[in-house]
C-alpha positions as CSV (number, residue, x, y, z in Angstrom):
1,X,99.3,124.8,131.9
2,X,96.5,121.8,132.2
3,X,96.7,119.1,129.9
4,X,93.0,119.7,128.5
5,X,94.1,123.5,128.4
6,X,94.8,123.6,124.9
7,X,94.4,126.0,121.7
8,X,90.8,124.8,121.1
9,X,89.2,124.9,124.2
10,X,86.4,126.8,123.3
11,X,84.8,124.4,121.3
12,X,82.4,122.1,122.8
13,X,82.8,119.5,120.1
14,X,84.6,118.5,117.0
15,X,83.7,117.6,113.4
16,X,86.8,115.4,111.5
17,X,86.4,114.0,108.3
18,X,89.0,112.2,106.2
19,X,88.6,113.0,102.4
20,X,86.3,110.0,100.8
21,X,88.2,107.3,98.9
22,X,86.6,106.7,95.5
23,X,85.0,103.4,94.8
24,X,87.0,102.4,91.5
25,X,89.8,100.7,92.8
26,X,91.2,99.6,96.3
27,X,93.1,101.5,98.7
28,X,97.4,101.9,99.1
29,X,99.6,103.3,101.5
30,X,99.9,106.6,100.2
31,X,96.0,107.3,100.8
32,X,97.0,106.1,104.4
33,X,99.1,108.3,104.7
34,X,97.5,111.2,103.0
35,X,94.2,111.3,104.9
36,X,93.7,108.4,107.3
37,X,96.7,107.5,109.7
38,X,96.7,111.5,110.3
39,X,92.9,112.1,111.1
40,X,92.9,108.6,113.1
41,X,95.6,109.7,115.5
42,X,93.8,113.3,116.4
43,X,90.5,111.3,116.6
44,X,91.7,108.5,118.9
45,X,94.0,111.6,121.2
46,X,90.5,114.1,121.6
47,X,88.9,111.0,122.4
48,X,91.5,110.3,125.0
49,X,91.4,113.9,126.1
50,X,87.7,113.3,127.0
51,X,86.5,115.7,123.7
52,X,83.3,115.3,121.8
53,X,84.4,114.3,118.8
54,X,83.1,112.7,115.9
55,X,85.1,111.0,113.0
56,X,83.5,110.5,109.8
57,X,84.0,109.0,106.2
58,X,82.6,106.9,103.4
59,X,82.9,106.0,99.6
60,X,82.7,107.9,96.8
61,X,80.5,106.1,94.8
62,X,79.1,108.3,91.7
63,X,81.4,109.6,88.4
64,X,82.7,108.8,85.2
65,X,85.6,106.9,86.7
66,X,82.8,104.3,88.1
67,X,81.0,103.6,85.0
68,X,84.8,103.3,83.3
69,X,85.6,100.8,85.6
70,X,82.7,98.7,85.5
71,X,82.7,98.8,81.6
72,X,86.5,97.3,81.9
73,X,85.2,94.9,84.4
74,X,81.5,93.6,82.4
75,X,80.1,94.9,85.8
76,X,77.2,97.3,86.5
77,X,78.0,100.9,88.4
78,X,76.5,99.8,91.5
79,X,78.6,96.2,91.5
80,X,81.6,98.0,91.4
81,X,80.8,100.3,93.9
82,X,79.4,97.3,96.1
83,X,82.9,95.1,95.5
84,X,85.1,98.6,96.6
85,X,82.6,99.8,99.8
86,X,82.7,96.0,101.3
87,X,87.3,96.1,100.5
88,X,87.4,99.6,102.3
89,X,85.4,98.8,105.3
90,X,87.4,95.5,106.0
91,X,90.6,97.1,105.0
92,X,90.1,99.8,107.2
93,X,88.9,98.0,110.4
94,X,91.7,95.8,109.9
95,X,93.8,99.0,110.3
96,X,92.1,100.1,113.1
97,X,90.7,103.2,111.5
98,X,88.2,104.1,114.1
99,X,85.5,105.8,112.2
100,X,82.7,106.5,114.0
101,X,80.7,105.9,110.6
102,X,81.8,104.7,107.8
103,X,78.9,105.7,105.2
104,X,78.5,105.7,101.0
105,X,76.9,108.4,98.5
106,X,74.9,105.7,96.7
107,X,72.9,105.6,99.4
108,X,69.1,106.9,99.5
109,X,70.0,109.2,102.5
110,X,73.0,111.1,100.5
111,X,70.8,111.3,97.6
112,X,68.3,113.4,99.6
113,X,70.6,115.5,101.1
114,X,72.9,116.3,97.9
115,X,69.5,117.1,96.4
116,X,68.2,119.6,98.8
117,X,71.3,121.3,99.2
118,X,71.2,121.8,95.5
119,X,67.7,122.9,95.5
120,X,68.2,125.6,98.5
121,X,70.7,127.2,96.3
122,X,68.8,127.0,93.5
123,X,66.3,128.7,95.4
124,X,68.2,131.4,96.8
125,X,69.2,132.2,93.1
126,X,72.9,131.0,93.8
127,X,73.6,129.5,90.5
128,X,73.7,130.8,87.0
129,X,72.3,128.6,84.5
130,X,75.1,128.9,81.4
131,X,75.4,127.1,78.2
132,X,78.6,125.9,77.1
133,X,80.2,123.8,74.6
134,X,81.2,120.5,75.8
135,X,83.0,117.6,74.6
136,X,80.9,115.0,72.9
137,X,81.4,111.9,72.0
138,X,79.3,110.7,68.6
139,X,80.3,107.4,68.5
140,X,79.2,106.8,71.6
141,X,76.2,109.1,71.5
142,X,76.8,111.2,74.9
143,X,78.6,114.4,76.0
144,X,82.2,113.1,78.2
145,X,82.5,113.8,81.6
146,X,86.1,115.2,82.3
147,X,87.0,111.7,83.4
148,X,85.8,110.7,80.3
149,X,88.9,112.5,78.2
150,X,92.6,112.1,78.4
151,X,95.0,113.6,76.3
152,X,98.4,115.7,76.7
153,X,98.6,117.7,79.8
154,X,99.6,121.3,78.6
155,X,101.6,121.7,81.4
156,X,103.9,118.9,81.7
157,X,102.9,116.7,78.4
158,X,101.9,113.6,80.1
159,X,100.0,111.6,77.7
160,X,97.6,110.4,80.6
161,X,96.4,113.4,81.5
162,X,92.5,113.4,82.5
163,X,90.0,116.2,81.8
164,X,89.9,117.6,85.1
165,X,93.7,117.0,86.6
166,X,96.8,115.5,85.3
167,X,97.6,112.9,87.5
168,X,101.6,113.2,86.8
169,X,102.1,116.6,88.3
170,X,98.7,117.4,90.1
171,X,97.3,120.6,87.5
172,X,93.8,121.1,87.5
173,X,93.0,121.2,84.4
174,X,89.4,121.6,82.3
175,X,89.0,119.4,79.3
176,X,89.2,122.1,76.6
177,X,93.1,122.7,77.7
178,X,94.2,119.0,76.7
179,X,95.8,118.6,73.9
180,X,94.9,115.7,71.8
181,X,92.1,114.8,73.5
182,X,90.5,111.5,73.3
183,X,87.0,109.9,74.4
184,X,87.9,106.9,76.7
185,X,84.4,105.6,75.4
186,X,85.4,105.2,72.2
187,X,89.0,106.1,71.5
188,X,87.7,108.6,69.1
189,X,88.8,112.3,69.0
190,X,85.5,114.0,70.9
191,X,83.7,116.9,68.7
192,X,82.6,120.1,71.1
193,X,78.7,120.7,71.5
194,X,76.5,123.2,73.3
195,X,74.8,122.0,76.5
196,X,73.0,123.9,79.4
197,X,74.5,123.3,83.0
198,X,74.0,125.4,86.5
199,X,77.3,127.3,87.6
200,X,78.2,128.3,91.5
201,X,79.3,131.9,90.7
202,X,82.7,131.5,92.6
203,X,84.3,134.9,91.2
204,X,81.3,136.5,93.3
205,X,82.2,134.7,96.5
206,X,86.1,135.7,95.6
207,X,86.6,138.7,98.0
208,X,85.0,137.0,101.2
209,X,87.0,133.8,100.5
210,X,90.4,135.5,100.2
211,X,89.3,137.1,103.8
212,X,88.4,134.0,105.2
213,X,91.9,132.4,103.9
214,X,94.3,134.9,104.5
215,X,92.7,136.6,107.9
216,X,90.8,133.6,109.8
217,X,88.3,136.1,110.1
218,X,84.5,137.0,108.2
219,X,81.9,139.4,109.0
220,X,84.5,140.8,112.2
221,X,84.0,137.0,113.3
222,X,86.8,134.6,114.2
223,X,86.8,131.2,112.3
224,X,90.4,130.1,112.4
225,X,94.2,131.3,112.7
226,X,96.0,131.2,109.3
227,X,99.1,130.8,111.7
228,X,97.9,127.4,112.3
229,X,96.9,126.3,108.6
230,X,100.1,124.7,106.5
231,X,102.1,127.1,104.4
232,X,101.6,124.6,101.7
233,X,97.6,124.7,102.2
234,X,97.7,128.2,101.9
235,X,99.4,128.9,99.2
236,X,97.7,126.8,97.1
237,X,94.2,128.6,98.3
238,X,96.4,132.0,97.3
239,X,97.5,130.9,93.9
240,X,94.0,130.6,93.0
241,X,92.7,133.5,94.6
242,X,95.4,135.2,92.8
243,X,94.3,133.5,89.6
244,X,90.9,135.0,89.7
245,X,88.0,132.5,90.5
246,X,85.7,131.3,87.4
247,X,82.2,130.0,87.8
248,X,82.2,126.6,88.3
249,X,79.7,124.1,86.8
250,X,78.0,121.9,89.6
251,X,76.0,119.6,87.3
252,X,77.2,117.1,84.6
253,X,75.6,114.9,81.5
254,X,76.1,111.5,83.2
255,X,74.1,108.6,83.6
256,X,75.3,107.5,87.2
257,X,74.8,110.0,90.0
258,X,72.7,111.9,92.0
259,X,69.8,112.9,90.1
260,X,69.6,117.4,89.6
261,X,66.1,117.7,91.3
262,X,63.1,116.4,89.3
263,X,61.1,120.2,90.8
264,X,64.2,121.9,88.3
265,X,63.3,122.4,84.8
266,X,65.7,120.9,82.2
267,X,66.6,118.4,85.1
268,X,66.8,115.6,83.0
269,X,69.6,113.5,82.0
270,X,71.8,116.3,84.4
271,X,73.7,114.5,87.1
272,X,75.5,116.5,90.0
273,X,78.9,117.6,90.0
274,X,81.2,115.3,92.1
275,X,82.4,118.5,94.2
276,X,78.2,119.5,94.6
277,X,77.9,115.4,95.8
278,X,81.0,113.6,97.0
279,X,81.7,116.8,100.3
280,X,78.0,116.3,101.0
281,X,78.5,113.1,101.5
282,X,80.3,114.2,105.2
283,X,76.5,115.5,106.0
284,X,74.5,112.9,105.2
285,X,77.4,110.1,106.7
286,X,76.4,112.3,110.0
287,X,72.5,112.3,109.5
288,X,73.2,108.5,109.6
289,X,75.2,108.1,112.7
290,X,72.5,110.8,114.4
291,X,69.8,108.5,113.4
292,X,71.4,105.5,114.3
293,X,72.5,106.8,117.8
294,X,69.3,109.6,118.4
295,X,71.8,112.6,118.2
296,X,71.3,115.6,117.1
297,X,73.4,116.0,113.9
298,X,73.4,119.8,113.6
299,X,75.3,120.4,116.5
300,X,78.1,119.2,114.8
301,X,77.6,121.3,111.1
302,X,75.8,124.0,112.9
303,X,76.9,125.3,115.8
304,X,79.7,128.0,116.3
305,X,81.1,126.2,119.0
306,X,82.1,123.3,117.0
307,X,85.1,122.8,115.1
308,X,84.9,121.5,111.2
309,X,88.5,119.6,110.5
310,X,89.3,118.4,107.3
311,X,92.2,115.7,106.2
312,X,92.8,115.3,103.3
313,X,96.0,114.9,100.5
314,X,97.2,117.8,98.7
315,X,95.2,117.0,96.1
316,X,92.0,117.8,96.9
317,X,92.9,121.2,99.1
318,X,91.5,124.1,96.7
319,X,87.9,121.5,96.7
320,X,87.4,121.4,100.5
321,X,89.3,125.2,101.3
322,X,87.3,127.1,98.3
323,X,84.7,125.5,96.5
324,X,83.1,123.4,99.5
325,X,83.4,126.4,101.9
326,X,81.7,128.6,99.1
327,X,79.0,126.2,98.7
328,X,78.3,125.8,102.5
329,X,78.5,129.6,102.9
330,X,75.7,130.3,100.1
331,X,73.9,127.8,102.2
332,X,74.1,130.0,105.0
333,X,73.2,127.6,107.8
334,X,76.8,125.9,108.0
335,X,80.1,126.3,109.7
336,X,83.2,126.9,108.0
337,X,86.0,124.9,108.2
338,X,88.5,125.4,111.3
339,X,91.2,123.6,109.4
340,X,92.3,121.8,106.7
341,X,95.8,119.9,107.7
342,X,96.3,118.4,104.6
343,X,99.1,116.0,103.2
344,X,101.3,116.1,100.3
345,X,102.4,112.7,98.9
346,X,104.1,109.6,99.6
347,X,106.5,108.1,97.0
348,X,107.2,104.5,96.7
349,X,110.9,103.0,96.3
350,X,112.3,106.3,94.7
351,X,109.1,107.0,92.1
352,X,105.3,108.3,92.5
353,X,102.9,106.1,93.5
354,X,100.7,104.9,90.5
355,X,97.8,102.9,89.6
356,X,97.6,103.1,86.1
357,X,101.6,101.2,86.3
358,X,100.5,99.2,89.3
359,X,103.3,101.3,91.5
360,X,101.4,100.8,94.8
361,X,101.6,98.6,98.3
362,X,97.9,97.7,98.2
363,X,96.7,97.9,102.2
364,X,94.7,94.4,101.7
365,X,97.5,92.8,100.2
366,X,100.1,94.1,103.0
367,X,97.4,92.5,105.3
368,X,97.5,89.5,104.0
369,X,101.2,88.6,103.0
370,X,102.7,90.0,106.5
371,X,99.5,89.4,108.8
372,X,99.2,90.6,112.3
373,X,101.6,93.7,112.2
374,X,99.0,96.4,111.2
375,X,101.0,98.7,113.7
376,X,104.4,98.3,112.1
377,X,102.7,99.8,109.0
378,X,100.9,102.4,110.9
379,X,104.3,103.3,112.4
380,X,106.1,103.7,109.7
381,X,103.4,105.4,107.6
382,X,103.2,108.0,110.6
383,X,106.9,107.8,110.9
384,X,107.1,108.9,106.9
385,X,104.1,111.4,107.0
386,X,104.3,113.4,104.3
387,X,103.0,116.7,106.7
388,X,105.2,119.6,105.3
389,X,106.8,117.9,101.5
390,X,106.6,114.6,99.8
391,X,108.0,111.5,101.8
392,X,108.7,108.2,100.5
393,X,107.8,104.2,101.4
394,X,111.0,101.7,101.2
395,X,110.7,98.1,101.9
396,X,114.0,98.5,103.7
397,X,113.0,101.3,105.5
398,X,110.0,99.9,106.9
399,X,112.3,96.5,108.0
400,X,114.7,99.2,109.4
401,X,111.8,100.8,111.8
402,X,110.4,98.1,112.7
403,X,113.6,96.1,113.9
404,X,116.0,99.1,114.6
405,X,113.0,100.9,116.6
406,X,110.0,99.0,117.3
407,X,112.0,95.8,118.2
408,X,114.9,97.1,119.7
409,X,114.1,100.3,121.6
410,X,109.9,100.1,122.4
411,X,109.5,96.2,122.8
412,X,113.0,95.8,124.3
413,X,112.2,98.2,127.5
414,X,108.6,96.7,128.2
415,X,109.7,93.1,128.2
416,X,112.7,94.2,130.3
417,X,110.4,95.9,132.6
418,X,108.3,93.1,132.8
419,X,110.8,89.9,132.8
420,X,112.9,91.8,136.0
421,X,109.5,92.9,137.7
422,X,108.6,88.9,137.7
423,X,112.1,87.9,138.6
424,X,112.5,90.7,141.6
425,X,109.0,91.2,142.9
426,X,106.8,88.0,141.5
427,X,105.0,90.2,139.0
428,X,103.9,93.0,141.5
429,X,104.4,96.4,141.3
430,X,107.3,97.1,144.3
431,X,106.5,99.8,147.0
432,X,109.4,102.0,147.8
433,X,111.2,104.8,149.9
434,X,110.3,107.7,148.4
435,X,113.6,109.0,149.8
436,X,115.5,106.7,147.7
437,X,118.1,108.2,145.1
438,X,119.4,106.6,141.7
439,X,120.9,107.7,138.7
440,X,119.0,108.8,135.5
441,X,120.1,110.0,132.1
442,X,121.2,113.2,132.5
443,X,122.6,113.3,136.4
444,X,122.1,112.2,139.6
445,X,118.7,113.2,140.9
446,X,118.5,115.2,144.2
447,X,115.0,115.8,144.1
448,X,112.4,113.3,145.5
449,X,111.6,110.6,143.3
450,X,107.6,112.2,143.2
451,X,108.7,115.9,142.4
452,X,111.6,115.3,140.0
453,X,111.0,111.9,137.9
454,X,107.2,112.1,137.7
455,X,106.8,115.4,136.6
456,X,109.7,114.9,133.6
457,X,107.6,112.3,132.7
458,X,104.8,114.6,132.8
459,X,106.9,117.3,130.4
460,X,107.7,114.6,127.9
461,X,104.2,113.2,127.6
462,X,103.3,117.0,126.9
463,X,105.5,117.9,124.4
464,X,103.9,114.7,122.5
465,X,100.2,116.2,123.2
466,X,101.0,119.5,122.1
467,X,102.6,118.1,118.4
468,X,99.7,116.3,118.0
469,X,97.4,119.2,118.7
470,X,99.6,121.0,116.2
471,X,99.2,118.2,113.3
472,X,102.7,117.3,113.7
473,X,102.5,113.9,113.9
474,X,105.8,112.5,112.7
475,X,107.1,114.9,115.8
476,X,104.7,113.5,118.3
477,X,105.7,109.6,117.4
478,X,109.7,111.0,117.8
479,X,108.3,112.4,121.2
480,X,106.9,108.6,121.9
481,X,109.7,107.0,121.2
482,X,112.0,108.9,122.7
483,X,110.4,108.3,126.3
484,X,110.8,104.6,125.4
485,X,114.5,105.5,125.2
486,X,114.5,107.5,128.3
487,X,112.9,104.4,130.1
488,X,115.6,102.0,128.9
489,X,118.3,104.1,129.5
490,X,117.1,104.4,133.2
491,X,117.3,100.7,133.8
492,X,120.8,101.0,131.7
493,X,122.4,103.4,133.9
494,X,120.8,101.9,137.1
495,X,121.7,98.3,136.5
496,X,119.2,96.8,139.1
497,X,120.2,93.0,137.8
498,X,123.6,94.2,139.2
499,X,122.5,95.7,142.2
500,X,119.3,94.1,143.3
501,X,121.1,92.5,146.3
502,X,123.2,95.8,148.0
503,X,120.8,98.4,147.2
504,X,117.1,97.0,147.2
505,X,115.6,100.1,148.1
506,X,117.2,101.5,145.6
507,X,116.0,99.4,142.9
508,X,112.3,99.2,143.9
509,X,112.2,102.9,143.2
510,X,113.9,102.7,140.0
511,X,111.8,99.4,138.9
512,X,108.9,101.5,140.3
513,X,109.6,104.2,138.1
514,X,110.2,102.5,134.5
515,X,106.9,100.3,135.4
516,X,105.2,103.9,135.7
517,X,107.0,104.8,132.5
518,X,105.3,101.8,130.7
519,X,101.9,102.3,132.2
520,X,102.1,105.6,131.0
521,X,103.1,104.4,127.3
522,X,100.2,102.3,127.0
523,X,97.7,105.2,127.0
524,X,99.9,107.3,124.9
525,X,100.4,105.1,122.2
526,X,97.1,104.2,122.0
527,X,96.2,107.4,118.7
528,X,99.4,105.6,117.4
529,X,99.4,102.4,117.6
530,X,96.3,101.0,119.1
531,X,96.9,97.3,119.0
532,X,99.9,97.6,120.4
533,X,98.5,99.5,123.2
534,X,95.9,96.7,123.7
535,X,98.7,94.0,124.3
536,X,100.5,96.5,126.8
537,X,97.1,96.9,128.6
538,X,96.8,93.0,128.8
539,X,100.7,92.3,130.1
540,X,100.1,95.0,132.6
541,X,96.6,93.3,133.3
542,X,94.9,97.0,133.4
543,X,91.6,97.9,132.5
544,X,91.1,98.5,128.6
545,X,91.2,102.6,127.8
546,X,87.5,103.8,127.5
547,X,88.7,107.0,125.7
548,X,86.9,109.0,127.6
549,X,89.8,111.6,129.2
550,X,92.1,108.6,130.1
551,X,95.1,110.4,129.2
552,X,93.7,113.6,131.0
553,X,93.3,111.5,134.4
554,X,96.6,110.1,134.0
555,X,98.5,113.4,133.0
556,X,96.7,114.8,136.3
557,X,98.1,112.0,138.2
558,X,102.2,112.6,137.0
559,X,101.7,116.1,137.5
560,X,100.4,115.6,141.2
561,X,103.3,113.1,141.7
562,X,100.8,110.0,141.8
563,X,101.2,107.0,140.2
564,X,99.8,105.9,137.1
565,X,99.9,102.1,137.6
566,X,99.8,101.8,141.9
567,X,102.0,99.7,144.0
568,X,100.8,96.3,144.7
569,X,99.7,95.4,141.5
570,X,100.1,92.0,139.8
571,X,101.1,92.1,136.2
572,X,100.8,89.2,133.8
573,X,103.7,87.5,131.9
574,X,106.2,89.0,129.5
575,X,105.1,88.6,125.8
576,X,106.6,90.3,123.0
577,X,105.2,93.1,121.8
578,X,106.9,93.1,117.9
579,X,109.3,90.4,116.2
580,X,111.9,91.2,113.7
581,X,111.1,91.4,110.0
582,X,113.3,89.0,107.9
583,X,115.0,90.2,104.9
584,X,113.2,87.5,103.0
585,X,110.1,89.1,103.9
586,X,111.4,92.4,102.2
587,X,112.5,90.5,99.4
588,X,109.3,89.1,98.7
589,X,107.7,92.4,98.8
590,X,110.5,94.3,96.5
591,X,109.9,91.3,93.9
592,X,105.9,90.9,94.0
593,X,106.2,95.0,93.4
594,X,108.5,94.5,90.3
595,X,106.1,92.1,89.1
596,X,102.8,93.9,89.8
597,X,104.1,96.9,88.1
598,X,104.3,94.5,84.6
599,X,100.7,93.9,85.0
600,X,97.8,95.9,84.5
601,X,94.2,94.5,85.0
602,X,95.8,90.8,84.5
603,X,97.5,91.8,81.5
604,X,101.8,92.5,80.4
605,X,102.2,96.1,80.8
606,X,104.8,97.2,77.8
607,X,107.8,97.7,79.8
608,X,109.5,100.4,77.6
609,X,106.3,102.3,77.3
610,X,108.5,105.5,78.7
611,X,111.7,104.4,77.0
612,X,111.0,103.5,73.3
613,X,113.3,101.2,72.0
614,X,116.2,102.8,70.4
615,X,116.9,103.1,66.6
616,X,117.4,100.0,65.2
617,X,121.3,99.1,64.5
618,X,123.4,96.8,62.0
619,X,124.9,93.6,63.3
620,X,128.5,95.0,62.0
621,X,127.6,98.2,64.7
622,X,127.1,95.2,67.3
623,X,130.2,93.8,66.5
624,X,132.0,97.1,67.7
625,X,130.5,97.0,71.2
626,X,133.6,95.2,73.5
627,X,131.4,93.7,76.4
628,X,133.5,92.7,79.7
629,X,132.7,90.9,83.3
630,X,134.3,93.1,85.5
631,X,133.8,92.9,89.6
632,X,133.4,95.7,92.0
633,X,136.2,96.3,94.2
634,X,135.2,99.8,95.6
635,X,132.0,102.0,95.5
636,X,131.1,105.4,97.0
637,X,128.6,107.8,96.7
638,X,129.0,111.0,94.5
639,X,128.7,114.2,96.9
640,X,125.7,116.2,95.6
641,X,123.9,113.6,93.4
642,X,121.5,111.3,95.3
643,X,121.3,109.0,91.9
644,X,124.9,108.3,91.4
645,X,127.6,106.0,92.7
646,X,131.3,106.2,91.8
647,X,132.3,102.7,91.1
648,X,136.1,100.6,91.0
649,X,136.0,98.2,88.2
650,X,138.2,94.8,88.2
651,X,138.6,93.8,84.6
652,X,142.1,91.6,85.5
653,X,144.1,93.2,83.3
654,X,143.2,96.8,84.7
655,X,140.7,98.6,87.1
656,X,138.2,101.6,85.9
657,X,137.0,104.0,87.0
658,X,132.6,104.7,86.3
659,X,129.6,106.5,87.4
660,X,126.4,104.4,87.7
661,X,123.0,106.3,88.8
662,X,122.1,103.2,91.2
663,X,122.2,104.7,94.0
664,X,118.7,104.8,95.2
665,X,118.5,100.8,94.7
666,X,121.6,100.0,96.2
667,X,124.0,101.2,99.3
668,X,128.0,101.0,98.5
669,X,128.8,98.4,101.0
670,X,126.4,96.0,98.7
671,X,128.1,96.1,95.6
672,X,131.7,94.9,96.6
673,X,132.9,91.6,95.1
674,X,129.4,91.8,92.7
675,X,130.0,91.4,88.9
676,X,128.8,94.0,85.8
677,X,129.0,93.9,82.3
678,X,130.8,96.6,81.0
679,X,130.8,98.4,77.6
680,X,134.7,98.4,77.7
681,X,135.6,100.7,74.1
682,X,132.7,103.5,75.1
683,X,134.1,106.6,74.9
684,X,134.5,108.8,77.9
685,X,131.4,111.1,78.4
686,X,133.3,114.6,79.8
């Protein structure tokens, strides 16, 4: 198969979107892992394959949460969105997220586009106008948007659930489902009051939505292959469909957002609902890009030979797979998504990322605290990407990935190749006898150098490209690192530093091969670690990648046994791609994370909020407790228990065995010799 002969070859162009980040707070690592790095890898890869691909994103700048944030900070909503939009742009740019345009929903073009969309659906009589009871804050004198209401989740009883979603269990909600609802404007219990809104009849579309989701076909035309969609995406959609879709209001009583078009009777005081506004931001951003570059935006949104792909987190699956497609289909002129490869959630140090508890690694702070290590974070995020299930980021895992994989594997390989090339050949790529044989990682090759090794390298690269096409970015990154490992093995097995005098032709063949590996890695690594690719390009003194089919050209050359880097080319001096992360850096970040959790908006958070102080005891009760200092002399994991460690404690006069729930914070070997406080007279628990 040719390198550019993939399962999407019938599409002339791609439109890729990443979920619009909400402009009421900075980006954290969960955002990167959820919707932005996966999309960036995919887009950079397709550019290297020579595809016509457009990468769209922008700030989501409307809604109740913006106004709540503005009230807290004493700013206007526009000042809040300006602040975070600027921070988003800077953070994405520094992390190498290669959007073709990063737009914003507060732009006049977006307001115009959203209103036009709404008006088209209104004119087609797709909406129904319904009167309903919604929560009203009598003290504030206004209706409450979903995000203006908090209460207990009916599913998990979390006491901070919003009127549209519980951020603890992820359940989508309506305000009426909340237990003990409270207004976030006044803190008062809201009352129900009648109001009118325009509803999109999702129940009317349920039949074709089910056909499209489950079969990929609609009106005998193929839109996608369900086998290519992730199981949890299809599962969530089918669950909603099986529960029966209900009409959904497309307008809200708000004072910050896109106005309902003034031509529509009763528009006064009404704004577009976020899901009638935000996803249309993809379209308005495309329009702006087209205006800036004198292109036709309609080809990407309205042509059947274009593929629309949404990269999102799992909390946005229903909106991108059911609600937005329903809006597009109701309009009538737009294509439907080809795929929605949603990721699940990334946790942090054994707990869910929580902005309310400040339990997060903020990306802009990482860039300040650990400068010039964007690719180190990209690598760790992609390696642990929550593609099929929730994953976890730990600072120790980050350190291990950098030190043991990037430094000891990739950087070590490239550095050895460059140093030896300078030592043996003055920095010039050696020419060799094509009949020369040498030892490889698997066997003694009998075929010629071109017929075996170049084709094997091609096969390995092809496997990586297939994984990317299938949205398996973790597998693709693993395959890339295995290519680097094979390069190291070729050097290690052949030991050119020992055989250069006795077998000079053999060493030339070996060194030429590992230089081909290095030159190939600098192209293949570009989607994952673009800054590292640029460094390798500079070391090899090769032209910058043009992203117009560089990978296809390289793979075609390899498939024909032709070199990636030609004999006689002079490379530059060695330069370390990565440096090890010291323990002190990791300790500082862990301490910072623990301290930040205690602060929210500059105020100390009650650390016992989720663990209330136990019932008061008398001094006589306290006197009964026998506290002893003990030394840990042995520690081991408890089988089938993720959180427990079995500890042997030396009290000086005897040894006790206890079980402690600290396995997620300490490794057994780290505890030997440490002292702990033991309640020596605590009764045994069976």
